N, C-alpha and C positions, 0 to 999 in steps of 0.2 A: 655280862655285864648288867647293873638294874636298870631298867628301867626307869627315864628322868622323871621328877614327879612336877616338876613345873615348867612349861614351855613356852617359849615366844613365837606368836604368829606374826609374819610380815603380809600387811594385806596387801595385794598388790592390784587388785580390781583396777582403780581408777588411772593404772596405767595400762598394766601388762594385756588387762583385761579389755579395757575400752578401744587402746589403740586399734584394733581390726576392723572395729563396726563402722559398715559403709556408711551409715546416716550420719550426719553431724550431730553430734550432741551438744546442747549449747552448755559454754562455763559454769552459769547458774545450777544446771541440772550434774554436775561433777564437783563443784563446790559442797550442794545437799548432801551428795553421796558419801563425802571427803567427810565432812561435818558428821553426817549419822554414824562412821566407823570411828571416829575420835570419840564420840560419846559412848560407843559400845565397848571401848576399852580396846582397841588396838593401841601396843607401844610403839608400833613400825607401819607407816601408812606410804607405798610407792604411788606417789600424789602426781607426777607429771614425768615427762620427758621433753629435751631439750633438744630437739632433733628440726633438720629440713622439712621444714611444712609441704615441700613437695614430696617427700619421701614417707610420710606419716601423717597427712592431714589433720588431721584427728588430735593430734598433740600440738595444733598449732595455738589453741587456749592457754597454753601452759604457765605463761605470765600472770594472765590475768586468774586462771584458779589460785596459784598461789599467795596473790596477795588478794582473793576475797575469804579464803577460809579462816575459821575462828580454830585458831590454833591451839590447843591443849597443851598446859607446861607438860615434858615429859616426856610429849610422844616427839619420833622421829618420822620427818615428813621427809622422802628420798624423791630424787631424781635422776633419771638415768640422761648420761652426757655423753655423748659419744667421741665428742672433740674440745679445745679448748674455749671454741666460741659456745659451746652448749654449757660448757663449765662457767664460764664466765657468765651466759646468762643465769644459771642455776644459783651461783652464788648470789647476783645482785635481787634475784626472787627470794632470798633467804631459805635456800633448802638447808636442811641439817647434815644431810647425808647425797655424798653423789655416787649413782652406781657404772662401773665399767666391765665391758663383757668381751671375752672371747670363750673360742669355739674349742672343743675338744676333736670338732674333725676339721681337717683341712680343706675337705670338700665344702661345707657348710660355712669355711669362715671364705673361701672365694666365693660362693654363691650370694654373701649375707653382707659382708663389705669390701668384699672385690681385694681381698691382700691375706699373705698366709698368716697361720697363727701365731709366728714370730714377728712380724711386722706390725700386727693386732697390737702384740703387748706392747711394743717399742714405742708403737703410736700414743698409748695410754701413759707412758712416764712423765709427760710433762703437764696431763690431768692431776694424777697420782700426786705429784710434786707440790703442786700448787694448791689440790685441796687440805696437805699436810699443812702447807703454812699458812692457810684460813683455819685451821683447827677445824675443818670437817671429818665427819667421819667419811673413809672411803670404803666401798663393799665393789669385790668383785664377783662378778657370776659368769659358769661355764656351762656353756648350752652343750647340747647333743652331747651331755657325759655318758650318756647309754645308749644311744644309738643314732645315726642323720641318715634321713632321706635320700640324701647324695651317693654317698660309700657305703653305706649301711653298718656293720660294725665299727666300733672304737674300742682302741682295749683300755684296758684300768692304766696302762703306763699313758698313754694320752694324757688322760685327764689329771695324773702326777704332774707330768709337765708342764701342763698349765698352768695348774698348782703353786708351782714354782715358783713361775713367772710373775703370778699374782700375786707372791707373798711378797717377792724381792721389791714389789712397788708398795707395799707395805699397807696392805688392803688390811682392815679390823674383820671383816667377815665376808666368807666365799662361799658362794652359791654352788650347788653340785646340781644341775639343772638336767630334768629329760623332757626336752623341747617337746621334741614329739607325741612322747607318752607310752614308750615302747617295753620298760624297763618293768623287771617282774623280781618280785621280790628277793630271792636268794642272789642274783645279780647286785642288786641293791646294796645289799649287807657286803659284799664282796668289794664293790667300788669304794662304799665308805668307810668302810673300816682302811684300806688303801689311803684313801683323801686323809685320814686322819694320822698318817705316816709323816705326812707332809707339814699338816697345818694343826693345831689345838683343834680338836674335837669339839668343845665348847663353843668353835665361833664359823663351824660348817655348819651349813642350812640344806637343806632339801626342798628342790623346787619342782616337783610334779604336777605332769598333765595327763588326763586320765582317759586319752584317746580309748587304751583298750581296755579301761574300767580297772586298773589296778592299781590307779593312786593309792587310795586308802591301803592296800597291803604294803603298797612301796612305803608310805611314812609308819607303818607301823614296823616294820624290819628296820629302819633308821632309828625306830625309838629302840630296837631292842640291841644295836648296837651302841647307842649313849646318845645319839642326835638330841639335842633339844629345840631346834632351829625351823621351821616352816614356813612357807610361802605358800598362801591362799587365795583365794581371786571368792567375793560377795559373790553369791548366784552361779557361782560356775563359768564365770564371763573370762571371753579370750580364746587362744588359739594361737598361731604362726605362719606369720604371711608366705614363710618362705617353707614351711613341709607340711605338703599336699595332706588333707584331712585329717590335719593335729588339730585337737578339740581344747576346749577352753582347760585353764588351769582347776586344778581338784580347789571346789564350792569350801568355801571358808567354812560355811553352815555345818555341812557334812562333816570335817576335821573336828570342830568343834561338838560335834555331836560325840564322837565315837571316841576324845579325848575325855570327856565329861564322863562318858562310860567308865574309864583306865582309870580314873580319880586323880586325871593328871590338870592341875591348875594352869591356868590361860590367865586370869581376871579381864577377861572377856564375857560381856553378855550374849549369851546365846539367842536369844528372844529378840534383844537388839540387832542384831545380827540377821536374822531373819527378816526382820520391816526393812533395813536396808537394803534386801535383796530381792523385797517383792516390789520396794519403790522404784529398783533399777528395772525391775521386769514390766513394770507397768508403765514405765518410762520406754522402753523398748519394744513393745506390744506382745510382747511374746514371754512365755513359760519361762520362770526360773530355772537354771540347768544342774539348782540343787535338789536332791532326793528330799533329805533332813529337813532343808528350807522350805519344799511344798507341802510336806505331810505336815510338819508343824504348824504351817500359816491355815492348814486345809481343816486343824484341831479346834481354829479359834472360830471360824465360820458357823 
C-alpha cells in the first residue's frame, strides 16, 4: 500500500486534552485556543463535550465555548455526546459533528460507562438517528482498541464487533483509539488492516496516546497500511481518567513535524500550532509535552 499524500488531522486538545486538567480553565482561554487552532488550518477540531459537569467539571463551559469561538468556514467543530441530553445541547450549540463512543474492552465499558459494550451501542442508537435527522456528521470512537487497563488484552475480533455496531448506526467516520498508549507498530498494522475489512479505510482514523513513547511509530505504521486520518492534541495535552498512568494524546506539533518530513500534506501551519501549544503551556504553568514544539519554540529565542 502506498502511503497517503494527504492526511486529515483532527485536533482533540480543547476537549480530550483539557478534560482532565484539575485547574478550571476559563472559557475565554479555551475559545482563544480553538480560534488559534482554526487559524492554523485544522479542518476538524474537537471543541466540546456535553457531559454531566459532575463527572467532567472541565467541560461545564462547553455551551459558552461553542458560542464564543470564531467559526472558520469549512471547519468541523465536534462535540462529544454520551446521551440524548448531551446531543440536544450540542445541536443547540451549533456542533457540526457529534461523537459517540464504545469500548473494545468489556471491562473498560463497565468501569467507564457502567454498561456492557452491546448496551453502550444500543444506547447510542437514538443519538445516531437524531444526528442523521439533523444532517450532522456522526463520528464513532472505539476506545481501548489495543489494550485495556483492567482486562489487559483486547482481541481484533472485539474491535471488529464494535466497528460493525458503529457502522450499523451510520457513523461517517470511526476512530480506532489506543486509550492507554500500549500499542506497538506491528499490532497497529494488524488491527488497522482488520478494521478496514469492516469499514472504508478512508473513513478510519488513528487515535494514539504516547504513554510508552510509541505514538509516532504507530501513526507511521497506520500510514503504511493506508490510514489517512489521525487525532492529535496541541502541546500533547490529555490523558484518561480511567486509565492509571496514561499520558497525553500524541502532540500535534510532533505529528506535523513527522508528516512534513514525509512530504505528506495537511494544510496546517506548524509554526502557528507551535504558538498555540506554547500559549496553552504558559496558561497551565508548565512546559508543553511536545518535543518538536518545544524545540521549534526554543530556536526562536
